[in-house]
Structure formats: structure tokens, C-alpha cells
TORRO-427017 format. One record per residue (C-alpha): residue in three letters; x, y, z; chain; residue number from 1. Coordinates in Angstrom, 3 decimals, always signed. Each point is the difference from the previous one (the first is absolute). Last residue first. Layout:
BEGIN
<node resn="ALA" east="X" north="Y" up="Z" chain="A" resi="NUM"/>
...
//
This chain:
BEGIN
<node resn="LYS" east="-15.576" north="+48.800" up="-44.788" chain="A" resi="251"/>
<node resn="THR" east="+3.105" north="+2.131" up="+0.049" chain="A" resi="250"/>
<node resn="ILE" east="+0.123" north="+2.959" up="+2.411" chain="A" resi="249"/>
<node resn="VAL" east="+2.386" north="+2.680" up="-1.242" chain="A" resi="248"/>
<node resn="LYS" east="+1.574" north="+1.849" up="+2.913" chain="A" resi="247"/>
<node resn="LYS" east="-0.731" north="+3.724" up="-0.036" chain="A" resi="246"/>
<node resn="LYS" east="+2.441" north="+2.838" up="-0.638" chain="A" resi="245"/>
<node resn="TYR" east="+0.107" north="+3.717" up="+0.867" chain="A" resi="244"/>
<node resn="LEU" east="+0.197" north="+3.508" up="-1.474" chain="A" resi="243"/>
<node resn="PRO" east="+1.287" north="-0.453" up="-3.557" chain="A" resi="242"/>
<node resn="ILE" east="-0.190" north="+3.186" up="-2.142" chain="A" resi="241"/>
<node resn="PHE" east="-0.807" north="-1.032" up="-3.596" chain="A" resi="240"/>
<node resn="TYR" east="+0.685" north="+2.481" up="-2.801" chain="A" resi="239"/>
<node resn="THR" east="-2.419" north="+0.503" up="-2.870" chain="A" resi="238"/>
<node resn="VAL" east="+0.051" north="+0.532" up="-3.776" chain="A" resi="237"/>
<node resn="SER" east="-3.397" north="+0.355" up="-1.613" chain="A" resi="236"/>
<node resn="TYR" east="-1.791" north="-0.374" up="-3.300" chain="A" resi="235"/>
<node resn="ASN" east="-3.637" north="+1.054" up="+0.268" chain="A" resi="234"/>
<node resn="PHE" east="-3.195" north="-0.538" up="-1.947" chain="A" resi="233"/>
<node resn="GLY" east="-3.577" north="+1.236" up="+0.243" chain="A" resi="232"/>
<node resn="ILE" east="-3.480" north="-0.826" up="-1.287" chain="A" resi="231"/>
<node resn="GLY" east="-3.360" north="+1.689" up="+0.409" chain="A" resi="230"/>
<node resn="PHE" east="-3.702" north="-0.712" up="+0.357" chain="A" resi="229"/>
<node resn="SER" east="-2.680" north="+2.481" up="+1.095" chain="A" resi="228"/>
<node resn="GLY" east="-0.613" north="+1.357" up="-3.484" chain="A" resi="227"/>
<node resn="ASN" east="+2.495" north="-1.205" up="-2.590" chain="A" resi="226"/>
<node resn="TYR" east="+1.329" north="+3.481" up="-0.817" chain="A" resi="225"/>
<node resn="THR" east="+0.887" north="+0.523" up="+3.678" chain="A" resi="224"/>
<node resn="ARG" east="+3.755" north="+0.514" up="-0.299" chain="A" resi="223"/>
<node resn="ASN" east="+2.346" north="-1.199" up="+2.745" chain="A" resi="222"/>
<node resn="PHE" east="-0.923" north="-0.999" up="+3.568" chain="A" resi="221"/>
<node resn="GLY" east="+2.944" north="+1.431" up="+1.925" chain="A" resi="220"/>
<node resn="PRO" east="-0.693" north="+3.535" up="-1.143" chain="A" resi="219"/>
<node resn="ILE" east="-3.480" north="+0.124" up="-1.604" chain="A" resi="218"/>
<node resn="TYR" east="-0.190" north="+0.886" up="-3.711" chain="A" resi="217"/>
<node resn="LEU" east="-3.022" north="+1.085" up="-2.049" chain="A" resi="216"/>
<node resn="ASN" east="-1.841" north="+1.274" up="+3.060" chain="A" resi="215"/>
<node resn="ASP" east="-3.171" north="+1.473" up="-1.471" chain="A" resi="214"/>
<node resn="PHE" east="-1.487" north="+3.467" up="-0.452" chain="A" resi="213"/>
<node resn="GLY" east="-3.246" north="+1.905" up="+0.509" chain="A" resi="212"/>
<node resn="ASP" east="+0.513" north="+0.230" up="+3.760" chain="A" resi="211"/>
<node resn="PRO" east="+3.228" north="-1.696" up="+1.108" chain="A" resi="210"/>
<node resn="LYS" east="-0.031" north="-3.769" up="+0.641" chain="A" resi="209"/>
<node resn="LYS" east="+0.360" north="-1.889" up="+3.289" chain="A" resi="208"/>
<node resn="ASN" east="+0.686" north="-3.629" up="-0.910" chain="A" resi="207"/>
<node resn="THR" east="-0.750" north="-2.804" up="+2.464" chain="A" resi="206"/>
<node resn="ILE" east="+0.438" north="-3.768" up="-0.278" chain="A" resi="205"/>
<node resn="LEU" east="+1.973" north="-0.202" up="-3.238" chain="A" resi="204"/>
<node resn="THR" east="+1.211" north="-3.363" up="-1.306" chain="A" resi="203"/>
<node resn="LYS" east="+3.607" north="-0.935" up="-0.617" chain="A" resi="202"/>
<node resn="LEU" east="+2.092" north="-2.759" up="-1.608" chain="A" resi="201"/>
<node resn="GLN" east="+3.666" north="+0.395" up="+0.944" chain="A" resi="200"/>
<node resn="VAL" east="+3.062" north="-1.500" up="-1.728" chain="A" resi="199"/>
<node resn="SER" east="+3.278" north="-0.440" up="+1.874" chain="A" resi="198"/>
<node resn="PHE" east="+3.750" north="+0.144" up="-0.561" chain="A" resi="197"/>
<node resn="GLY" east="+3.110" north="-0.993" up="+1.878" chain="A" resi="196"/>
<node resn="VAL" east="+3.652" north="+0.612" up="+0.823" chain="A" resi="195"/>
<node resn="PHE" east="+1.413" north="-0.817" up="+3.436" chain="A" resi="194"/>
<node resn="VAL" east="+3.194" north="+1.176" up="+1.738" chain="A" resi="193"/>
<node resn="ASN" east="+0.948" north="-1.557" up="+3.354" chain="A" resi="192"/>
<node resn="ASN" east="+3.256" north="-1.677" up="-1.076" chain="A" resi="191"/>
<node resn="PHE" east="-0.382" north="-0.597" up="-3.728" chain="A" resi="190"/>
<node resn="MET" east="-2.828" north="-0.284" up="-2.546" chain="A" resi="189"/>
<node resn="LYS" east="-2.856" north="-1.265" up="+2.173" chain="A" resi="188"/>
<node resn="ALA" east="-3.065" north="-0.350" up="-2.210" chain="A" resi="187"/>
<node resn="LYS" east="-3.373" north="+1.633" up="+0.616" chain="A" resi="186"/>
<node resn="MET" east="-3.228" north="-1.046" up="-1.708" chain="A" resi="185"/>
<node resn="GLY" east="-3.419" north="+1.337" up="-0.872" chain="A" resi="184"/>
<node resn="THR" east="-3.757" north="-0.153" up="+0.421" chain="A" resi="183"/>
<node resn="VAL" east="-2.073" north="+2.803" up="+1.471" chain="A" resi="182"/>
<node resn="VAL" east="-3.782" north="+0.173" up="+0.384" chain="A" resi="181"/>
<node resn="GLU" east="-1.185" north="+3.559" up="+0.458" chain="A" resi="180"/>
<node resn="LEU" east="-2.643" north="+1.777" up="+2.033" chain="A" resi="179"/>
<node resn="TRP" east="-0.865" north="+3.671" up="-0.486" chain="A" resi="178"/>
<node resn="SER" east="-0.305" north="+3.441" up="+1.549" chain="A" resi="177"/>
<node resn="ALA" east="-0.370" north="+3.467" up="-1.509" chain="A" resi="176"/>
<node resn="SER" east="+0.446" north="+3.610" up="+1.042" chain="A" resi="175"/>
<node resn="LEU" east="-0.408" north="+3.576" up="-1.247" chain="A" resi="174"/>
<node resn="GLY" east="+0.710" north="+3.015" up="+2.216" chain="A" resi="173"/>
<node resn="ASN" east="+0.955" north="+2.388" up="-2.804" chain="A" resi="172"/>
<node resn="PHE" east="-1.525" north="+0.748" up="-3.413" chain="A" resi="171"/>
<node resn="LYS" east="+1.950" north="+2.369" up="-2.264" chain="A" resi="170"/>
<node resn="GLU" east="-1.226" north="+1.904" up="-3.045" chain="A" resi="169"/>
<node resn="SER" east="+2.784" north="+1.101" up="-2.354" chain="A" resi="168"/>
<node resn="ALA" east="-2.487" north="+0.162" up="-2.913" chain="A" resi="167"/>
<node resn="PRO" east="+1.678" north="+0.678" up="-3.341" chain="A" resi="166"/>
<node resn="ILE" east="-2.312" north="-0.712" up="-2.960" chain="A" resi="165"/>
<node resn="PRO" east="+1.389" north="-2.437" up="-2.549" chain="A" resi="164"/>
<node resn="PRO" east="-0.442" north="+1.033" up="-3.658" chain="A" resi="163"/>
<node resn="LEU" east="-3.230" north="-0.876" up="-1.846" chain="A" resi="162"/>
<node resn="GLU" east="+0.307" north="-2.819" up="-2.489" chain="A" resi="161"/>
<node resn="GLY" east="-0.573" north="+0.703" up="-3.669" chain="A" resi="160"/>
<node resn="TRP" east="-2.097" north="+2.639" up="-1.754" chain="A" resi="159"/>
<node resn="TYR" east="-2.746" north="-2.458" up="-0.892" chain="A" resi="158"/>
<node resn="PRO" east="+0.357" north="-1.767" up="+3.375" chain="A" resi="157"/>
<node resn="HIS" east="-3.604" north="-1.227" up="+0.214" chain="A" resi="156"/>
<node resn="ALA" east="-0.462" north="-1.690" up="+3.406" chain="A" resi="155"/>
<node resn="ASN" east="+2.280" north="+2.505" up="+1.718" chain="A" resi="154"/>
<node resn="TYR" east="+1.081" north="-0.990" up="+3.486" chain="A" resi="153"/>
<node resn="ILE" east="+1.523" north="+2.871" up="+1.930" chain="A" resi="152"/>
<node resn="LYS" east="+3.661" north="-0.579" up="+0.760" chain="A" resi="151"/>
<node resn="TYR" east="+1.658" north="+0.081" up="+3.409" chain="A" resi="150"/>
<node resn="SER" east="+2.991" north="+1.432" up="+1.832" chain="A" resi="149"/>
<node resn="ASN" east="+1.986" north="-0.315" up="+3.246" chain="A" resi="148"/>
<node resn="LEU" east="-2.632" north="-1.526" up="+2.283" chain="A" resi="147"/>
<node resn="GLU" east="+1.860" north="-0.510" up="+3.264" chain="A" resi="146"/>
<node resn="GLU" east="-0.746" north="-2.933" up="+2.265" chain="A" resi="145"/>
<node resn="SER" east="+1.171" north="-0.267" up="+3.612" chain="A" resi="144"/>
<node resn="PHE" east="+0.994" north="-3.000" up="+2.105" chain="A" resi="143"/>
<node resn="THR" east="-0.590" north="-2.213" up="+3.040" chain="A" resi="142"/>
<node resn="SER" east="+0.403" north="-3.749" up="-0.540" chain="A" resi="141"/>
<node resn="PHE" east="-0.931" north="-3.139" up="+1.940" chain="A" resi="140"/>
<node resn="GLY" east="+0.901" north="-3.589" up="-0.810" chain="A" resi="139"/>
<node resn="TYR" east="-0.951" north="-3.286" up="+1.647" chain="A" resi="138"/>
<node resn="ARG" east="+2.299" north="-2.793" up="-1.085" chain="A" resi="137"/>
<node resn="LEU" east="-0.216" north="-3.781" up="-0.516" chain="A" resi="136"/>
<node resn="GLY" east="+2.657" north="-2.584" up="-0.716" chain="A" resi="135"/>
<node resn="VAL" east="+1.410" north="-2.708" up="-2.239" chain="A" resi="134"/>
<node resn="SER" east="+3.645" north="-0.940" up="+0.249" chain="A" resi="133"/>
<node resn="ILE" east="+3.005" north="-1.622" up="-1.592" chain="A" resi="132"/>
<node resn="ILE" east="+2.840" north="+0.757" up="+2.412" chain="A" resi="131"/>
<node resn="ASN" east="+3.680" north="-0.937" up="+0.136" chain="A" resi="130"/>
<node resn="GLU" east="+1.773" north="-0.422" up="+3.353" chain="A" resi="129"/>
<node resn="MET" east="+2.336" north="-2.951" up="-0.607" chain="A" resi="128"/>
<node resn="ASP" east="+1.723" north="-1.380" up="+3.114" chain="A" resi="127"/>
<node resn="LEU" east="-0.836" north="-3.696" up="-0.546" chain="A" resi="126"/>
<node resn="TRP" east="-2.485" north="-0.299" up="-2.866" chain="A" resi="125"/>
<node resn="ASN" east="-2.910" north="+2.433" up="-0.230" chain="A" resi="124"/>
<node resn="GLU" east="-3.652" north="-1.005" up="-0.382" chain="A" resi="123"/>
<node resn="TYR" east="-1.666" north="+2.756" up="-2.038" chain="A" resi="122"/>
<node resn="MET" east="-3.617" north="+0.959" up="+0.708" chain="A" resi="121"/>
<node resn="ASN" east="+0.904" north="+3.044" up="+2.100" chain="A" resi="120"/>
<node resn="TYR" east="-3.136" north="+1.800" up="+1.174" chain="A" resi="119"/>
<node resn="ASP" east="+0.094" north="+3.814" up="-0.161" chain="A" resi="118"/>
<node resn="PHE" east="-1.823" north="+2.436" up="+2.293" chain="A" resi="117"/>
<node resn="GLY" east="-1.785" north="+3.353" up="+0.100" chain="A" resi="116"/>
<node resn="ALA" east="+0.699" north="+3.719" up="-0.196" chain="A" resi="115"/>
<node resn="LYS" east="-0.117" north="+2.596" up="-2.786" chain="A" resi="114"/>
<node resn="LEU" east="+0.638" north="+3.704" up="+0.507" chain="A" resi="113"/>
<node resn="TYR" east="-0.486" north="+2.816" up="-2.495" chain="A" resi="112"/>
<node resn="SER" east="+1.185" north="+3.473" up="-0.902" chain="A" resi="111"/>
<node resn="GLY" east="-1.249" north="+2.632" up="-2.400" chain="A" resi="110"/>
<node resn="LYS" east="+0.077" north="+1.859" up="-3.289" chain="A" resi="109"/>
<node resn="SER" east="-2.281" north="-0.581" up="-2.990" chain="A" resi="108"/>
<node resn="THR" east="+0.324" north="+2.192" up="-3.108" chain="A" resi="107"/>
<node resn="SER" east="-2.648" north="+0.471" up="-2.676" chain="A" resi="106"/>
<node resn="THR" east="-0.181" north="+0.403" up="-3.790" chain="A" resi="105"/>
<node resn="LEU" east="-3.314" north="-0.111" up="-1.826" chain="A" resi="104"/>
<node resn="ARG" east="-1.903" north="-1.214" up="-3.028" chain="A" resi="103"/>
<node resn="ASP" east="+2.192" north="-2.664" up="-1.589" chain="A" resi="102"/>
<node resn="ASP" east="+1.677" north="-0.705" up="+3.343" chain="A" resi="101"/>
<node resn="GLU" east="+3.405" north="+1.109" up="+1.248" chain="A" resi="100"/>
<node resn="THR" east="+0.461" north="-1.158" up="+3.581" chain="A" resi="99"/>
<node resn="THR" east="+2.655" north="+1.719" up="+2.105" chain="A" resi="98"/>
<node resn="LYS" east="+1.258" north="-2.094" up="+2.898" chain="A" resi="97"/>
<node resn="ASN" east="+1.679" north="+1.088" up="+3.253" chain="A" resi="96"/>
<node resn="GLU" east="+0.413" north="-2.937" up="+2.378" chain="A" resi="95"/>
<node resn="ASN" east="+0.982" north="-0.603" up="+3.645" chain="A" resi="94"/>
<node resn="GLY" east="+0.549" north="-3.309" up="+1.746" chain="A" resi="93"/>
<node resn="LEU" east="-0.192" north="-2.257" up="+3.032" chain="A" resi="92"/>
<node resn="GLU" east="-0.202" north="-3.776" up="-0.348" chain="A" resi="91"/>
<node resn="ALA" east="-0.732" north="-2.530" up="+2.751" chain="A" resi="90"/>
<node resn="ALA" east="+0.480" north="-3.683" up="+0.846" chain="A" resi="89"/>
<node resn="LEU" east="-0.449" north="-2.378" up="+2.947" chain="A" resi="88"/>
<node resn="PHE" east="+1.532" north="-3.300" up="-1.041" chain="A" resi="87"/>
<node resn="TYR" east="-1.485" north="-3.469" up="+0.457" chain="A" resi="86"/>
<node resn="LYS" east="+1.586" north="-3.416" up="-0.671" chain="A" resi="85"/>
<node resn="LYS" east="+2.406" north="-0.854" up="+2.837" chain="A" resi="84"/>
<node resn="ASN" east="-1.242" north="+2.752" up="+2.314" chain="A" resi="83"/>
<node resn="TRP" east="-0.457" north="+3.782" up="+0.055" chain="A" resi="82"/>
<node resn="ARG" east="+2.755" north="+0.940" up="-2.440" chain="A" resi="81"/>
<node resn="PHE" east="-0.119" north="+3.776" up="-0.363" chain="A" resi="80"/>
<node resn="ASP" east="-0.514" north="+1.746" up="-3.325" chain="A" resi="79"/>
<node resn="GLY" east="+0.955" north="+3.298" up="-1.598" chain="A" resi="78"/>
<node resn="THR" east="-0.386" north="+2.046" up="-3.155" chain="A" resi="77"/>
<node resn="LEU" east="+0.698" north="+3.644" up="-0.782" chain="A" resi="76"/>
<node resn="GLU" east="-1.647" north="+1.448" up="-3.121" chain="A" resi="75"/>
<node resn="VAL" east="+1.105" north="+2.973" up="-2.071" chain="A" resi="74"/>
<node resn="GLY" east="-1.679" north="+2.032" up="-2.707" chain="A" resi="73"/>
<node resn="LYS" east="+0.245" north="+2.451" up="-2.855" chain="A" resi="72"/>
<node resn="TYR" east="-1.944" north="-0.421" up="-3.255" chain="A" resi="71"/>
<node resn="ASN" east="-0.949" north="+2.068" up="-3.055" chain="A" resi="70"/>
<node resn="LYS" east="+3.529" north="+0.134" up="-1.457" chain="A" resi="69"/>
<node resn="ASP" east="+0.102" north="-3.801" up="-0.200" chain="A" resi="68"/>
<node resn="TYR" east="+3.516" north="-1.295" up="-0.838" chain="A" resi="67"/>
<node resn="PHE" east="+2.020" north="+1.059" up="+3.071" chain="A" resi="66"/>
<node resn="GLY" east="-3.127" north="+0.344" up="+2.176" chain="A" resi="65"/>
<node resn="ARG" east="-0.508" north="-3.763" up="-0.165" chain="A" resi="64"/>
<node resn="THR" east="+3.269" north="-0.594" up="+1.867" chain="A" resi="63"/>
<node resn="LEU" east="-1.301" north="+0.337" up="+3.576" chain="A" resi="62"/>
<node resn="LYS" east="-3.382" north="-1.520" up="-0.806" chain="A" resi="61"/>
<node resn="PHE" east="+1.532" north="-3.195" up="-1.394" chain="A" resi="60"/>
<node resn="LEU" east="+2.839" north="-0.056" up="+2.545" chain="A" resi="59"/>
<node resn="ASP" east="-2.413" north="-0.470" up="+2.909" chain="A" resi="58"/>
<node resn="VAL" east="+2.068" north="+0.577" up="+3.145" chain="A" resi="57"/>
<node resn="GLY" east="+1.185" north="-2.070" up="+2.936" chain="A" resi="56"/>
<node resn="VAL" east="-0.517" north="-1.282" up="+3.519" chain="A" resi="55"/>
<node resn="ARG" east="+0.046" north="-3.551" up="+1.446" chain="A" resi="54"/>
<node resn="LEU" east="-0.439" north="-0.397" up="+3.771" chain="A" resi="53"/>
<node resn="GLY" east="+0.951" north="-3.073" up="+2.017" chain="A" resi="52"/>
<node resn="TYR" east="-0.177" north="-3.724" up="+0.550" chain="A" resi="51"/>
<node resn="ARG" east="+2.700" north="-2.498" up="-0.908" chain="A" resi="50"/>
<node resn="ASP" east="-0.767" north="-3.724" up="-0.078" chain="A" resi="49"/>
<node resn="LYS" east="+1.989" north="-2.464" up="+2.116" chain="A" resi="48"/>
<node resn="ARG" east="+1.293" north="-3.489" up="-0.762" chain="A" resi="47"/>
<node resn="VAL" east="+1.748" north="-1.745" up="+2.916" chain="A" resi="46"/>
<node resn="PRO" east="+3.280" north="-1.548" up="-1.126" chain="A" resi="45"/>
<node resn="ILE" east="+0.240" north="-3.806" up="+0.349" chain="A" resi="44"/>
<node resn="SER" east="+3.229" north="-0.880" up="+1.899" chain="A" resi="43"/>
<node resn="ASP" east="-1.630" north="+0.753" up="+3.345" chain="A" resi="42"/>
<node resn="GLU" east="-2.698" north="-2.589" up="-0.668" chain="A" resi="41"/>
<node resn="ALA" east="+2.615" north="-2.632" up="-0.816" chain="A" resi="40"/>
<node resn="GLN" east="+1.980" north="+0.892" up="+3.125" chain="A" resi="39"/>
<node resn="GLU" east="-3.145" north="-0.297" up="+2.085" chain="A" resi="38"/>
<node resn="GLU" east="-0.793" north="-3.383" up="-1.558" chain="A" resi="37"/>
<node resn="ALA" east="+3.534" north="-1.258" up="+0.639" chain="A" resi="36"/>
<node resn="VAL" east="-0.121" north="+1.197" up="+3.604" chain="A" resi="35"/>
<node resn="THR" east="-3.295" north="-1.799" up="+0.521" chain="A" resi="34"/>
<node resn="GLU" east="+1.335" north="-3.209" up="-1.610" chain="A" resi="33"/>
<node resn="ILE" east="+3.093" north="+0.046" up="+2.232" chain="A" resi="32"/>
<node resn="ASN" east="-2.126" north="+0.599" up="+3.099" chain="A" resi="31"/>
<node resn="THR" east="-2.303" north="-2.889" up="-0.932" chain="A" resi="30"/>
<node resn="LYS" east="+2.964" north="-2.327" up="-0.560" chain="A" resi="29"/>
<node resn="VAL" east="+1.522" north="+0.953" up="+3.357" chain="A" resi="28"/>
<node resn="THR" east="-3.319" north="-0.610" up="+1.747" chain="A" resi="27"/>
<node resn="SER" east="-0.438" north="-3.386" up="-1.718" chain="A" resi="26"/>
<node resn="LYS" east="+3.551" north="-1.029" up="+0.966" chain="A" resi="25"/>
<node resn="GLU" east="-0.638" north="+0.977" up="+3.619" chain="A" resi="24"/>
<node resn="GLN" east="-3.290" north="-1.891" up="+0.057" chain="A" resi="23"/>
<node resn="ALA" east="+1.703" north="-3.104" up="-1.420" chain="A" resi="22"/>
<node resn="GLN" east="+2.759" north="+0.261" up="+2.605" chain="A" resi="21"/>
<node resn="ALA" east="-2.520" north="+0.331" up="+2.800" chain="A" resi="20"/>
<node resn="LEU" east="-2.041" north="-2.928" up="-1.315" chain="A" resi="19"/>
<node resn="THR" east="+3.104" north="-2.214" up="-0.133" chain="A" resi="18"/>
<node resn="VAL" east="+1.067" north="+1.000" up="+3.550" chain="A" resi="17"/>
<node resn="VAL" east="-3.485" north="-0.736" up="+1.350" chain="A" resi="16"/>
<node resn="LEU" east="-0.106" north="-3.380" up="-1.767" chain="A" resi="15"/>
<node resn="LEU" east="+3.480" north="-0.928" up="+1.273" chain="A" resi="14"/>
<node resn="PHE" east="-1.037" north="+0.850" up="+3.576" chain="A" resi="13"/>
<node resn="CYS" east="-3.222" north="-1.998" up="-0.331" chain="A" resi="12"/>
<node resn="CYS" east="+1.936" north="-3.007" up="-1.316" chain="A" resi="11"/>
<node resn="SER" east="+2.510" north="+0.187" up="+2.870" chain="A" resi="10"/>
<node resn="SER" east="-2.811" north="+0.191" up="+2.535" chain="A" resi="9"/>
<node resn="PHE" east="-1.680" north="-3.078" up="-1.525" chain="A" resi="8"/>
<node resn="TYR" east="+3.283" north="-1.959" up="+0.174" chain="A" resi="7"/>
<node resn="LYS" east="+0.486" north="+0.922" up="+3.666" chain="A" resi="6"/>
<node resn="LEU" east="-3.559" north="-0.893" up="+0.788" chain="A" resi="5"/>
<node resn="ILE" east="+0.413" north="-3.372" up="-1.749" chain="A" resi="4"/>
<node resn="HIS" east="+3.278" north="-0.691" up="+1.800" chain="A" resi="3"/>
<node resn="LYS" east="-1.614" north="+0.628" up="+3.397" chain="A" resi="2"/>
<node resn="MET" east="-2.819" north="-2.315" up="-0.863" chain="A" resi="1"/>
//
């Protein structure tokens, strides 16, 4: 009996030692695997998107005055990246446009502001920051109209057309508002410089007209020959000012 107890005690001792060694090996293996995983995670760079303010100028309006003697204008553009896909956007401008019609000549002068958002439909690779967007703007303009000259309609011009009659009648305090759908793109050329263009389809909401006259051109909206619908175009160069970064969350 004494030998049996001694043998049983020896077996229990060996079993405890074996289990302890196995546990120690398992712990060491787990620690090694954890360290390896952490090192692997550390070796993969964390992708971050830049967020900030982009400001620039519309080159189309800025250079149009060089070849169109009846136009002077400038438009400043800007957008702020709100999240991964949406950008808050605005345009501020001033225009001076003389319209020469068959029956009259008028000049529109005024300023405008457009504000809204852009949605980026383009999925960039790695650190690319290109944009193909569709957006919406609300525009508001305050301006004046000056009737420079006009012609009286003659249904039977036997002696030819009558000469223009000088008018120099000015109408102040005019205003208009509209909505526009904007589609365009911006491409990163180098560093923080972007070049882009956009096309705008517009519809008038309000249009305060002078008595006995019409607004042939509204700054920011363009000409009104097509009733309440208009179209616009810009070609811009902008500079991006990075403010902060956000980690890209992959799904």
C-alpha cells in the first residue's frame, strides 16, 4: 500500500509539472503571436484624408474682358470639405455686361453670391484628391440696369431704319434669385493646386424688373433670353489649404 501511494504521488507530481510546462509554452506562444500581430499592424501605414479650405478664381470671367469689349467681371470660388463625399461650396462675383440687342442697348452692373454643396462621385485611389461632382446652389444678385439707347419699331421702313435714340435711363435697386444644378470636375495638378471646370443649369425664382423695361442680363445668372432658364460655365484654378486629417475607415 505504501508503494502504491508513493507511485501515485510521483505520477501526480509529473502530471502537474507537465501541465505547468505546457501552460508556459502556450503563454510564450501567445505572446509571440501577439507581438507579431502588433508589428504587422504597425508596419501597415494608416491612410488619412486631408480636410481643409480650397479658394481660387474663375479664369473664364477674368479673361473674358480681354476679347469681349462689352464685358468685365470676376468671380472668386471656394469650398470646404465637410466629410468624405460632401463639400460646402460658394462663389462670390461682380459683373458689368453691356447687351446690344436689335432694338436697344443696356448695361447691367452688380454683384452676386451663390452658396450650396457639391457631392464627389469619384472614388480616389490612395492619396489622390480628384473630384467629379454634382451639386446645388442658391444664388442671389443685386444690380442696376441702364438703358443706353433704343430704336422705335417701324412696320413699314420705307425710308430705312430709324437711328437709335439715346436714353441714359438708369434703374437701381434691382434683384434676382435662382437655383442652379452644378456638375464639374477638379484635378490636382501639383502640390495643392487644382484646375477644374463646371457647367450650371439655372432657373429663376425671383426677378425684380424695372418699370417698362426688362432685365436682359442678371449678374451671376447670365442672360435671360430663354425666360426663367439660364446656363453658365466656369474654368477655375484653386489652391487647397489643409487644416486637419481624418483616418480613412475601410468597410
